[in-house]
Steps between C-alpha positions, in 0.01 A plus 500: 500500500604863446641656818327828415158335534363510859468164676120511507491560125736204442275275708194619305671430165605154622143414605363634173751292303387191692139582417587542132681164494198324652262658247728410208518142627120477522452662157746245356300215650177611330664594169373318190797514265304354211299824479806726490531696172849642474453766232236699698715461811799645316290787364375600845846453648641752250202732559562503875874562457420789266254641756743465793790681336350842575375518863338812651633585847244568775529791749599291804715247318405195299383517141221395268507387138242421236605134538200456730280489189714217359486307829123548519459369145725204579274404792215466248702303244748274681537255786628640833860373468535667159351823635761499776777434250389790278462736798849440643688466168641853483599499869681169448700667223584796727592262783776352284612839371481754784654535845392522776251221435280531809254734325446253217466207741221690674331587169514138382360376832216751517407461132503121523279512809260767370456358150501141619218553747303712250541245219411206724190689616395563139555135417271400787226752418497501119245276322558324169267732308605782268755751630244774435249354746396670823650218708838547335475875552425453873791258541732741318401799713546300821844375397640838389371666818676234708816554297485877552439471875784251550742685275438842658513352852834326443656811343364721780638273771849479354517877446379565854755257645789638294406867555397430863163668455148402593363266227166680486667832416693346209197305378263796517714724279609237248147361474388826341739439212502121474118488508496718187716242324281214623176664386640564154703182454244242619253571215794513256611155617158352426494670161848366412383144573183537294693654207759224506235225505298652215765667281825339600859627499451797263211630701731502800765693306243768411400517866852599606436862403230574764716316756792730421272805512362394841852476642602833341196679647567371851871589476415850377267549796765387748763720333268799526443426868874473566569823310241677714657367820850598383373852425352528850828383655699748291268781608547390861878520464469844341285622791745369760793651306361849566595448863826301553396422857199299382681276251316167480228625736206439267618152408540398864162647592340305214656177633361565850160591357479174303580294812249699707220472245551125470496463878166683491374246238461748217428343157820474298384739227441771766838422655665547163319832443594626846861405426498724192339784695761464776784523250384850404339611826743794528454622142365827642846586635590622152296808598703560820805730469832318535625738770218367723554134408874523569493728803737361765313643799141480616250668270333822604122505535472669158738251335320206652172638363657490152625146558151389596367600157680205335222249569233722345731586208563130438127430490451782249779363280352150490131579472535559127640150444216252456684197640590682823163668556403238760818579696477879508339499847777273631765749388303797632433353843815301588596770754160513670495388861272255678406775750416754226803728549673414174497668160376615256131447595520404871277196453515231769461129565342290229420812297862466389526252208635164615780515243608837639507358854721213382727739314525732802650228720742375233603856410561597862705189577732559207526872576600427860763246395652719226733797523341839453671839461390605851570177692663159493304184442364310797546136591233264370385404847460868591293555186283199583437631853415840356233343279357326806506820706315690228240230430157647564621860458706528183453150358216253463562240778397221263775598256761526773406155635528357150843660455617351831394157373693532173804667656679169573454403133644823361768539770744268322483716186580823686854643494724464803334665797578863565592619847187600685447872547250699701180607328525865601662614173185449291323783327245609760144620469237599752345151496488262795726241341747766390717332240431554132673288238539627146 
């Protein structure tokens, strides 16, 4: 096994390989070799290899290809052992060619298990009537759903074990993308089988074009998504570059926000959106003069009033962008306080958008543990105690409690601890919990 793969992941792959071996053995025992037709098998083998050459990478790791349509068609046309052989053929080639091999061993094991169980199920359910019958259709739908569930579960588990994340978080985000492939490829698989039965090899050749177009469309969509994310990250870097003391601030805040939102059981699409918003939460600082941002002493009351305009300015900047319209209130209100003494609108409690309350805690923690022109950074434990002390006044207690829960998880990713300092150097206001973090 590869030493870079965590022990739990290695155990999982070993168990999955054992499962695959057992399924292959059973499929071999029920195989009727007299019914095997080698030319169709070769055709679908080449079709799958062609489909697998160009995978589309998913957001949280893993990938999908249009080969699912070929596997689905194979379930309709061939016996289970042949379906397994077709499904794992390209990975077997990569296993002999590429190093490290652990990834391909996993792929072979999970494909053999997923396709084997799905094909055996179809064999049990399918009648001897025409392939266009309702009974065949029901058996096909059941088998491809089982394949999809097993395949996505196995991929989710290995990614979660390798990345040391909660499986549900990985599954929830990747499902959004893999389900699109499943919903488009499952009907295509059935159509491929019907075309091959009724038209033969040349009908299959003509069908390659829509298969290529399907893959191209999905890849274009994923590329567009990645370009958008890269643009947001670049904008975040540009915002932080305006103030050298906040370098990396937005990126760290976004990481904390993601962990917090997941702890609070937010749906993954909302987590992802909040991550983007967090990356540009300080966009309004472009409207703040640099002499205020870089001032090495405490701000005067007038200067602090100017600084406080950045949240409202950021909201005004983003409200004209359709994608970010749902996050404008989060940007505007991320400096509101639970007790109503924040800015710009002095709203309190649950009047403050939940996303803004999450962002407020993450933003404050990073501000306290980063150098600022007017004070040194604090130790992480001091910052954590400060969040606790201000829960119920400055911060939503629910958000603080959630941050305390995730703190052990994020602690290992934090830089070496900074010497603890007193809190008295913070920018002060007239509020009861007197520290303000910007």
